[in-house]
C-alpha positions in Angstrom: -12.3 38.7 148.9 -13.7 35.6 151.0 -15.6 32.8 149.4 -18.8 34.0 149.9 -18.0 36.7 147.7 -17.4 34.3 144.5 -20.4 35.1 142.1 -21.4 33.5 139.0 -22.7 36.0 136.7 -20.9 36.7 133.0 -19.4 39.7 134.3 -15.7 39.7 135.4 -13.2 42.2 136.2 -11.7 41.5 132.2 -15.7 42.4 131.1 -16.2 46.0 133.1 -12.4 47.3 131.7 -13.1 46.2 128.5 -16.7 47.7 129.1 -14.5 51.0 130.0 -12.3 50.7 126.8 -15.5 50.6 124.3 -16.9 54.0 126.4 -13.0 55.4 125.6 -13.0 56.0 129.5 -9.7 56.6 131.8 -9.2 54.9 134.9 -7.4 57.8 136.8 -7.7 59.1 140.7 -11.0 60.2 140.2 -12.5 57.1 138.1 -10.3 54.9 141.0 -12.4 56.7 143.6 -16.0 56.5 141.4 -15.4 52.9 141.7 -14.3 53.0 145.2 -17.8 54.1 146.0 -19.8 51.8 144.1 -21.6 49.4 145.8 -22.9 47.7 142.4 -19.0 48.3 140.9 -17.8 46.8 143.7 -19.7 43.6 143.6 -18.1 43.4 140.1 -15.0 43.7 141.1 -15.8 40.8 143.4 -16.3 38.6 140.8 -15.4 35.6 138.5 -15.6 34.2 135.5 -14.0 33.5 132.6 -13.4 36.3 130.3 -16.0 36.8 127.2 -15.4 39.5 125.0 -17.9 41.8 122.5 -18.3 39.8 119.4 -17.6 42.2 117.3 -13.8 42.5 118.8 -11.0 40.2 116.8 -9.9 37.3 119.1 -7.2 35.5 118.3 -7.8 32.1 120.8 -4.2 30.4 118.9 -0.9 31.1 119.6 0.2 34.4 118.0 2.4 34.0 115.2 4.6 37.6 114.1 2.6 41.3 114.2 -1.0 42.1 114.8 -2.1 45.7 114.4 -5.1 47.3 114.8 -5.2 51.1 114.7 -1.9 51.6 116.5 -2.6 48.8 119.0 0.6 46.2 118.0 1.1 43.0 119.6 4.9 41.3 118.4 6.0 37.8 118.9 9.6 37.0 118.7 11.8 34.1 120.5 13.4 34.9 123.5 16.0 32.0 123.6 16.2 28.2 124.7 15.5 26.5 128.3 18.4 24.1 129.7 15.7 21.4 129.0 15.3 22.7 125.5 12.2 24.2 125.7 11.6 27.7 123.8 11.0 30.6 125.4 9.0 33.7 124.2 9.3 37.2 124.1 6.2 39.1 123.7 6.1 43.3 122.3 2.8 45.2 123.2 2.5 48.8 121.9 0.4 51.5 121.2 -0.1 54.8 118.9 1.5 56.4 121.6 4.8 55.0 121.3 4.1 53.3 124.7 6.1 49.8 124.5 5.3 46.9 127.1 8.2 43.9 126.3 7.5 40.4 128.6 8.3 36.6 128.4 6.6 33.8 129.3 9.0 32.7 131.4 8.9 33.8 134.8 6.3 35.9 133.2 9.1 38.7 133.3 7.7 42.3 132.5 11.7 42.9 130.6 10.6 46.3 129.5 8.3 49.2 129.5 8.8 52.1 127.5 7.2 55.4 128.4 7.2 59.2 127.3 8.7 62.0 129.8 7.9 65.8 129.8 9.5 66.2 126.6 8.1 63.6 124.5 11.3 61.0 124.7 11.0 57.2 125.5 13.0 55.5 128.0 12.7 52.4 130.0 11.1 52.8 133.8 11.6 49.0 134.8 14.7 47.0 135.5 15.1 43.8 133.2 17.7 41.9 131.4 17.4 41.5 127.4 19.1 38.3 127.8 17.2 34.8 128.9 20.3 33.4 130.4 20.3 36.3 132.6 17.1 35.3 134.3 17.7 31.5 134.1 21.3 32.0 136.3 19.4 34.1 138.7 18.7 37.3 138.0 16.8 38.6 140.9 12.5 38.9 140.9 12.3 41.8 138.7 9.3 42.0 136.9 7.9 38.3 137.5 4.9 37.0 138.7 5.7 35.7 142.0 3.9 32.4 143.0 2.2 30.5 145.1 2.9 32.4 148.2 4.6 36.2 147.4 6.5 37.5 150.2 7.5 35.7 153.6 6.0 33.2 155.4 7.3 32.9 158.8 9.9 29.7 158.8 7.8 28.6 155.7 5.2 26.7 157.9 1.6 26.8 158.6 -1.1 24.8 159.3 -3.8 23.8 156.9 -7.6 22.0 158.4 -5.4 20.7 161.4 -2.4 19.2 158.6 0.9 20.6 159.1 2.8 21.7 155.8 6.7 22.5 155.7 7.9 24.8 152.9 11.4 25.4 151.9 13.9 27.9 153.7 15.1 30.1 151.5 15.3 33.9 153.3 17.0 33.2 156.0 14.8 31.1 158.3 11.9 31.9 156.9 10.0 31.2 153.0 9.8 33.7 150.6 8.0 34.1 147.3 7.0 30.7 146.8 9.9 28.7 147.0 13.6 27.9 145.6 11.6 27.3 142.5 8.3 29.5 142.4 6.1 30.8 139.4 9.3 33.2 138.0 11.0 30.0 137.0 8.4 28.4 135.2 7.3 28.7 131.5 4.1 29.7 131.2 1.4 28.4 128.7 -0.1 30.8 125.7 -4.1 30.7 126.5 -5.1 33.5 124.2 -4.8 37.0 122.3 -6.8 40.1 122.1 -6.4 42.8 119.6 -8.6 45.9 119.4 -8.4 49.5 118.3 -8.5 50.2 122.0 -6.3 47.2 123.7 -3.7 44.6 123.3 -4.3 41.2 125.6 -2.2 38.7 125.9 -3.3 35.2 128.4 -1.3 32.9 129.8 -1.7 30.2 132.3 0.5 27.7 134.7 -1.0 24.8 136.4 0.9 24.1 139.5 0.9 20.3 140.8 -0.1 19.0 144.1 3.1 19.0 146.6 5.2 21.3 144.1 7.5 23.2 146.9 5.2 21.0 149.4 2.2 23.3 148.6 -1.6 21.7 148.7 -3.3 21.1 146.2 -3.4 21.6 141.9 -3.8 25.2 141.3 -4.5 26.4 138.0 -3.4 30.4 137.7 -4.0 32.4 134.7 -2.3 35.9 134.5 -3.2 38.7 131.6 -1.0 41.0 130.6 -2.7 44.3 128.7 -1.8 47.5 127.0 -4.2 50.5 126.4 -4.2 53.1 123.8 -4.1 55.8 126.8 -1.1 54.0 128.4 -3.0 51.6 130.8 -0.5 48.6 131.8 -3.0 46.1 133.3 -2.0 42.6 135.1 -5.1 40.7 136.0 -4.3 37.4 138.0 -7.3 34.0 137.7 -6.8 31.2 139.4 -8.4 27.9 141.1 -7.8 25.1 143.3 -8.7 21.3 143.5 -7.5 21.3 147.1 -7.1 24.2 150.0 -4.1 26.0 149.1 -2.7 29.4 150.3 -2.1 31.9 147.6 -0.8 35.4 147.0 0.1 36.4 143.5 2.0 39.8 142.6 4.2 41.2 140.2 7.9 42.5 141.0 8.9 45.0 138.7 11.2 47.5 139.8 10.0 50.8 138.9 12.6 53.8 137.8 10.9 56.9 136.4 13.7 58.2 135.2 14.9 54.7 133.3 18.8 55.2 135.2 20.8 56.2 138.4 18.7 56.1 141.5 14.9 56.5 143.1 15.6 58.7 146.0 14.6 62.0 144.3 11.4 60.1 143.4 8.1 61.6 144.9 5.6 58.7 146.3 1.8 58.8 147.6 0.4 55.9 149.4 -3.4 55.6 150.2 -2.7 53.7 153.3 -2.9 54.9 156.2 -1.5 51.4 158.4 1.1 49.3 158.0 1.7 46.0 159.3 4.2 46.0 161.9 7.1 43.6 161.8 9.7 42.4 162.9 13.9 41.8 162.7 13.0 39.6 160.3 10.9 41.1 158.6 7.7 38.9 159.5 4.1 40.7 161.0 4.2 40.3 164.5 0.2 40.6 164.2 -0.4 44.5 164.7 -1.2 46.5 162.3 -0.5 50.3 163.0 -0.9 53.8 162.1 1.6 55.4 160.2 1.2 58.8 161.4 4.1 60.7 162.8 6.6 57.5 161.6 8.4 57.6 158.7 6.3 55.5 156.6 3.9 58.2 156.5 3.0 58.3 152.6 -0.6 60.1 152.6 0.3 63.1 151.3 3.4 62.8 148.6 7.3 62.7 150.2 10.2 62.0 148.7 11.8 58.5 149.1 14.8 59.1 150.5 14.4 61.6 152.9 13.4 59.4 155.7 14.7 55.8 154.6 17.5 56.4 157.5 14.6 56.5 159.7 13.0 53.4 159.4 15.3 50.8 161.4 16.2 48.1 159.3 19.3 46.9 158.8 20.0 48.5 155.5 17.9 52.0 155.5 15.4 52.0 153.1 12.0 50.5 152.6 11.1 46.9 152.9 7.4 47.6 154.3 3.7 46.3 154.1 0.8 48.9 153.5 -2.8 48.4 154.3 -4.9 49.6 151.6 -7.4 52.3 153.2 -9.6 51.4 149.8 -12.4 48.8 150.6 -11.8 45.3 150.1 -12.5 44.1 146.4 -13.1 47.3 144.6 -10.4 48.5 142.4 -9.3 51.8 144.3 -6.0 54.2 143.7 -3.5 53.0 145.9 -0.2 55.0 145.2 1.3 58.0 143.0 4.9 57.5 142.4 6.6 60.8 140.4 10.0 61.6 139.5 11.1 65.7 139.6 13.8 65.0 136.7 11.8 63.5 133.4 8.1 64.6 134.6 6.7 61.0 134.4 3.8 59.9 136.9 2.6 56.3 137.8 -0.3 56.0 139.5 -0.7 52.5 140.6 -4.9 50.9 141.5 -5.9 47.5 142.7 -7.9 45.5 144.6 -5.4 43.7 146.4 -5.4 44.7 150.3 -2.1 45.4 150.8 1.2 47.0 148.7 4.9 46.2 149.5 7.1 49.1 149.0 10.7 47.9 148.6 13.6 49.9 147.6 15.9 47.7 146.4 18.0 48.0 150.3 19.4 44.6 149.3 20.7 44.7 145.9 24.4 44.7 145.4 26.1 47.9 145.7 28.0 47.3 142.7 24.3 46.4 140.7 23.5 44.0 138.4 23.2 44.9 134.8 20.0 45.4 132.9 19.1 45.9 129.5 21.0 49.0 127.7 23.6 49.2 129.8 21.5 50.3 133.3 23.0 49.1 136.2 20.4 47.9 139.0 21.8 48.2 142.5 20.7 49.6 146.3 18.5 52.5 145.3 18.3 51.3 141.7 14.7 50.6 141.5 11.3 50.8 143.7 9.2 48.0 144.2 5.0 48.6 144.7 3.8 45.2 145.1 0.1 45.2 145.4 -0.6 41.7 147.6 -2.0 40.3 150.4 -0.1 40.9 153.8 2.8 38.7 154.5 2.7 35.6 156.6 -1.4 35.7 156.0 -2.0 32.2 156.1 -0.7 32.4 159.7 -2.4 35.3 160.6 -6.1 34.5 161.1 -7.0 38.4 161.6 -5.5 39.3 158.4 -6.9 39.3 154.6 -7.9 35.4 153.5 -5.2 34.0 152.0 -6.6 30.5 151.8 -8.0 29.1 148.4 -10.4 26.5 148.7 -12.1 23.9 145.8 -15.1 26.1 143.9 -13.5 29.4 145.2 -11.8 31.4 142.0 -9.1 33.8 142.9 -9.2 36.9 141.1 -7.1 40.1 141.5 -6.4 43.1 139.0 -3.6 45.7 139.5 -3.4 48.6 136.7 -0.4 51.2 135.9 -1.4 53.9 134.4 1.7 56.1 133.5 1.5 59.8 132.1 4.1 62.9 132.2 3.0 66.1 134.0 
């Protein structure tokens, strides 16, 4: 979204989604296409203001305690443990009447569990994570965390902004990855507000990143809202402002496995992306945007994920590629449909981001990392669909805008809609 695209009306994506809730609407393939084609809704997706709720909705603008329930929509808060500096991290569980259960901690805003029903009606956890805070503090992979200030890679960790050079940490080969050595995934986020209605449960947190943190310029104030609806949508909303120009690219790094165990090579994937950003041997974009047609990156029709992994040219077979989404910039549109034939689970992904990174956990330890319930996340054990701006966009003027300036608002939404065939 360009700086000129910021509007000053009361309507924001949050208000629009609340409106859909009040109409008992479902954001799915059909609705996404309608949104993508409507100029007026496109304008809504480009707006950004402080969320405003219906006056009839219970609004809990204080730290939640215990359990809150509204007609089957439930919010629970418990302690997740104590950090080395003595601060306490909390664990939040959002659930609905269908049995869908969405659990996360305010340490790194990490999604630790996400339970959904299969075609038999049985619940299973479809994300990789740990039920132990100590695992994350000790360096558990980026699973489920909010990534910032800048997700993905920046070439050599270097960029220039308004004529001034900046050197960031080198933490991925010779490049900068996922915000640096202590990114947003390692911060304790501050609770701001929760909302529990008969259609939705929502919790909002914030983190203020000071000027110079990880050598990024400007004080960046970021708010992330996690939501669960009564029709099994998990929504993530990002909102940020800065007092100085600064790079920004926020995403969530969940590893999905719709079977709940094993690997994802038998999953089927379709992407609404007919182009991708070409990368070099270090996975840094060359600047070229190429068609996926006649390549192993062509997911414009549903494909078995594992069928062409060994044709992508990566040093370890698999996918670690950014796809250029076909929907208009700033409009929430259908991005991906992931299916697991064995369980019948289906996940639809919608976003207003310009790109999505497909990563098939190629570089996970072969022996795997132990996750909740004894499940091990190993090579191909999970699949990431990281909705985002393009890698190294801060150094590529031809890529979508990656700089947030004072007075402008970064406002992005991603939706994961779960169902079973």
